[in-house]
PyMOL Python script that loads the backbone (N, CA, C, O; Angstrom):
from pymol import cmd

cmd.read_pdbstr("""\
ATOM      1  N   MET A   1     191.055 -72.106-116.342  1.00  0.00           N
ATOM      2  CA  MET A   1     190.940 -72.702-117.673  1.00  0.00           C
ATOM      3  C   MET A   1     190.178 -71.769-118.605  1.00  0.00           C
ATOM      4  O   MET A   1     190.604 -71.519-119.733  1.00  0.00           O
ATOM      5  N   LEU A   2     189.040 -71.254-118.122  1.00  0.00           N
ATOM      6  CA  LEU A   2     188.263 -70.316-118.932  1.00  0.00           C
ATOM      7  C   LEU A   2     189.073 -69.087-119.285  1.00  0.00           C
ATOM      8  O   LEU A   2     189.087 -68.643-120.433  1.00  0.00           O
ATOM      9  N   LEU A   3     189.756 -68.536-118.275  1.00  0.00           N
ATOM     10  CA  LEU A   3     190.562 -67.340-118.498  1.00  0.00           C
ATOM     11  C   LEU A   3     191.663 -67.610-119.510  1.00  0.00           C
ATOM     12  O   LEU A   3     191.933 -66.787-120.385  1.00  0.00           O
ATOM     13  N   PHE A   4     192.300 -68.782-119.380  1.00  0.00           N
ATOM     14  CA  PHE A   4     193.419 -69.115-120.261  1.00  0.00           C
ATOM     15  C   PHE A   4     192.954 -69.326-121.692  1.00  0.00           C
ATOM     16  O   PHE A   4     193.601 -68.868-122.634  1.00  0.00           O
ATOM     17  N   MET A   5     191.828 -70.020-121.858  1.00  0.00           N
ATOM     18  CA  MET A   5     191.342 -70.348-123.195  1.00  0.00           C
ATOM     19  C   MET A   5     190.645 -69.162-123.860  1.00  0.00           C
ATOM     20  O   MET A   5     190.872 -68.878-125.036  1.00  0.00           O
ATOM     21  N   GLY A   6     189.795 -68.475-123.097  1.00  0.00           N
ATOM     22  CA  GLY A   6     188.982 -67.425-123.691  1.00  0.00           C
ATOM     23  C   GLY A   6     189.679 -66.086-123.757  1.00  0.00           C
ATOM     24  O   GLY A   6     189.423 -65.297-124.667  1.00  0.00           O
ATOM     25  N   GLY A   7     190.564 -65.817-122.799  1.00  0.00           N
ATOM     26  CA  GLY A   7     191.190 -64.506-122.763  1.00  0.00           C
ATOM     27  C   GLY A   7     190.316 -63.508-122.031  1.00  0.00           C
ATOM     28  O   GLY A   7     189.173 -63.809-121.685  1.00  0.00           O
ATOM     29  N   GLU A   8     190.849 -62.328-121.798  1.00  0.00           N
ATOM     30  CA  GLU A   8     190.128 -61.339-120.991  1.00  0.00           C
ATOM     31  C   GLU A   8     188.859 -60.849-121.668  1.00  0.00           C
ATOM     32  O   GLU A   8     187.857 -60.616-120.992  1.00  0.00           O
ATOM     33  N   ILE A   9     188.876 -60.685-123.012  1.00  0.00           N
ATOM     34  CA  ILE A   9     187.698 -60.158-123.710  1.00  0.00           C
ATOM     35  C   ILE A   9     186.513 -61.099-123.534  1.00  0.00           C
ATOM     36  O   ILE A   9     185.415 -60.657-123.198  1.00  0.00           O
ATOM     37  N   GLU A  10     186.727 -62.388-123.756  1.00  0.00           N
ATOM     38  CA  GLU A  10     185.641 -63.360-123.614  1.00  0.00           C
ATOM     39  C   GLU A  10     185.182 -63.434-122.167  1.00  0.00           C
ATOM     40  O   GLU A  10     183.992 -63.595-121.896  1.00  0.00           O
ATOM     41  N   TRP A  11     186.129 -63.317-121.233  1.00  0.00           N
ATOM     42  CA  TRP A  11     185.791 -63.363-119.816  1.00  0.00           C
ATOM     43  C   TRP A  11     184.897 -62.185-119.465  1.00  0.00           C
ATOM     44  O   TRP A  11     183.925 -62.343-118.726  1.00  0.00           O
ATOM     45  N   GLN A  12     185.221 -60.983-119.995  1.00  0.00           N
ATOM     46  CA  GLN A  12     184.404 -59.795-119.725  1.00  0.00           C
ATOM     47  C   GLN A  12     183.013 -59.963-120.317  1.00  0.00           C
ATOM     48  O   GLN A  12     182.033 -59.537-119.707  1.00  0.00           O
ATOM     49  N   LEU A  13     182.907 -60.569-121.484  1.00  0.00           N
ATOM     50  CA  LEU A  13     181.595 -60.824-122.089  1.00  0.00           C
ATOM     51  C   LEU A  13     180.791 -61.776-121.215  1.00  0.00           C
ATOM     52  O   LEU A  13     179.582 -61.610-121.051  1.00  0.00           O
ATOM     53  N   PHE A  14     181.472 -62.778-120.654  1.00  0.00           N
ATOM     54  CA  PHE A  14     180.810 -63.741-119.771  1.00  0.00           C
ATOM     55  C   PHE A  14     180.291 -63.030-118.522  1.00  0.00           C
ATOM     56  O   PHE A  14     179.157 -63.255-118.100  1.00  0.00           O
ATOM     57  N   ILE A  15     181.123 -62.172-117.934  1.00  0.00           N
ATOM     58  CA  ILE A  15     180.714 -61.411-116.751  1.00  0.00           C
ATOM     59  C   ILE A  15     179.528 -60.513-117.103  1.00  0.00           C
ATOM     60  O   ILE A  15     178.579 -60.403-116.327  1.00  0.00           O
ATOM     61  N   SER A  16     179.583 -59.874-118.270  1.00  0.00           N
ATOM     62  CA  SER A  16     178.495 -58.988-118.689  1.00  0.00           C
ATOM     63  C   SER A  16     177.191 -59.764-118.854  1.00  0.00           C
ATOM     64  O   SER A  16     176.123 -59.275-118.487  1.00  0.00           O
ATOM     65  N   ALA A  17     177.278 -60.970-119.407  1.00  0.00           N
ATOM     66  CA  ALA A  17     176.086 -61.808-119.591  1.00  0.00           C
ATOM     67  C   ALA A  17     175.481 -62.158-118.237  1.00  0.00           C
ATOM     68  O   ALA A  17     174.266 -62.074-118.059  1.00  0.00           O
ATOM     69  N   ILE A  18     176.332 -62.555-117.271  1.00  0.00           N
ATOM     70  CA  ILE A  18     175.851 -62.886-115.932  1.00  0.00           C
ATOM     71  C   ILE A  18     175.209 -61.654-115.304  1.00  0.00           C
ATOM     72  O   ILE A  18     174.144 -61.754-114.695  1.00  0.00           O
ATOM     73  N   GLY A  19     175.843 -60.502-115.445  1.00  0.00           N
ATOM     74  CA  GLY A  19     175.307 -59.260-114.885  1.00  0.00           C
ATOM     75  C   GLY A  19     173.958 -58.914-115.492  1.00  0.00           C
ATOM     76  O   GLY A  19     173.058 -58.464-114.783  1.00  0.00           O
ATOM     77  N   GLY A  20     173.807 -59.120-116.806  1.00  0.00           N
ATOM     78  CA  GLY A  20     172.544 -58.815-117.470  1.00  0.00           C
ATOM     79  C   GLY A  20     171.423 -59.714-116.982  1.00  0.00           C
ATOM     80  O   GLY A  20     170.304 -59.254-116.754  1.00  0.00           O
ATOM     81  N   ILE A  21     171.725 -61.004-116.819  1.00  0.00           N
ATOM     82  CA  ILE A  21     170.726 -61.941-116.312  1.00  0.00           C
ATOM     83  C   ILE A  21     170.330 -61.570-114.887  1.00  0.00           C
ATOM     84  O   ILE A  21     169.152 -61.595-114.530  1.00  0.00           O
ATOM     85  N   TYR A  22     171.333 -61.225-114.079  1.00  0.00           N
ATOM     86  CA  TYR A  22     171.074 -60.843-112.686  1.00  0.00           C
ATOM     87  C   TYR A  22     170.210 -59.588-112.633  1.00  0.00           C
ATOM     88  O   TYR A  22     169.315 -59.485-111.795  1.00  0.00           O
ATOM     89  N   ALA A  23     170.475 -58.635-113.522  1.00  0.00           N
ATOM     90  CA  ALA A  23     169.692 -57.402-113.555  1.00  0.00           C
ATOM     91  C   ALA A  23     168.239 -57.706-113.924  1.00  0.00           C
ATOM     92  O   ALA A  23     167.316 -57.136-113.343  1.00  0.00           O
ATOM     93  N   GLN A  24     168.038 -58.608-114.894  1.00  0.00           N
ATOM     94  CA  GLN A  24     166.673 -58.958-115.296  1.00  0.00           C
ATOM     95  C   GLN A  24     165.927 -59.619-114.148  1.00  0.00           C
ATOM     96  O   GLN A  24     164.752 -59.331-113.921  1.00  0.00           O
ATOM     97  N   TYR A  25     166.606 -60.507-113.419  1.00  0.00           N
ATOM     98  CA  TYR A  25     165.978 -61.153-112.263  1.00  0.00           C
ATOM     99  C   TYR A  25     165.638 -60.130-111.199  1.00  0.00           C
ATOM    100  O   TYR A  25     164.578 -60.207-110.577  1.00  0.00           O
ATOM    101  N   SER A  26     166.540 -59.158-110.981  1.00  0.00           N
ATOM    102  CA  SER A  26     166.302 -58.136-109.957  1.00  0.00           C
ATOM    103  C   SER A  26     165.063 -57.311-110.307  1.00  0.00           C
ATOM    104  O   SER A  26     164.239 -57.019-109.440  1.00  0.00           O
ATOM    105  N   ILE A  27     164.937 -56.937-111.586  1.00  0.00           N
ATOM    106  CA  ILE A  27     163.775 -56.151-112.019  1.00  0.00           C
ATOM    107  C   ILE A  27     162.506 -56.996-111.895  1.00  0.00           C
ATOM    108  O   ILE A  27     161.459 -56.499-111.479  1.00  0.00           O
ATOM    109  N   PHE A  28     162.608 -58.281-112.260  1.00  0.00           N
ATOM    110  CA  PHE A  28     161.456 -59.180-112.224  1.00  0.00           C
ATOM    111  C   PHE A  28     160.980 -59.400-110.788  1.00  0.00           C
ATOM    112  O   PHE A  28     159.779 -59.438-110.521  1.00  0.00           O
ATOM    113  N   LEU A  29     161.938 -59.545-109.866  1.00  0.00           N
ATOM    114  CA  LEU A  29     161.587 -59.824-108.470  1.00  0.00           C
ATOM    115  C   LEU A  29     161.209 -58.565-107.710  1.00  0.00           C
ATOM    116  O   LEU A  29     160.543 -58.640-106.678  1.00  0.00           O
ATOM    117  N   ALA A  30     161.624 -57.416-108.207  1.00  0.00           N
ATOM    118  CA  ALA A  30     161.377 -56.164-107.488  1.00  0.00           C
ATOM    119  C   ALA A  30     159.876 -55.887-107.385  1.00  0.00           C
ATOM    120  O   ALA A  30     159.472 -54.875-106.813  1.00  0.00           O
TER     121      ALA A  30
END
""", "prot")
cmd.dss("prot")
cmd.show_as("cartoon", "prot")
cmd.util.cbc("prot")
cmd.orient("prot")
């Protein structure tokens, strides 16, 4: 549903947001 509604560009932005949050947690926990 997300892919169909948002399209690939929005999906990539969503993935990038998740990756950025994960990176911040990794730095914080390191």
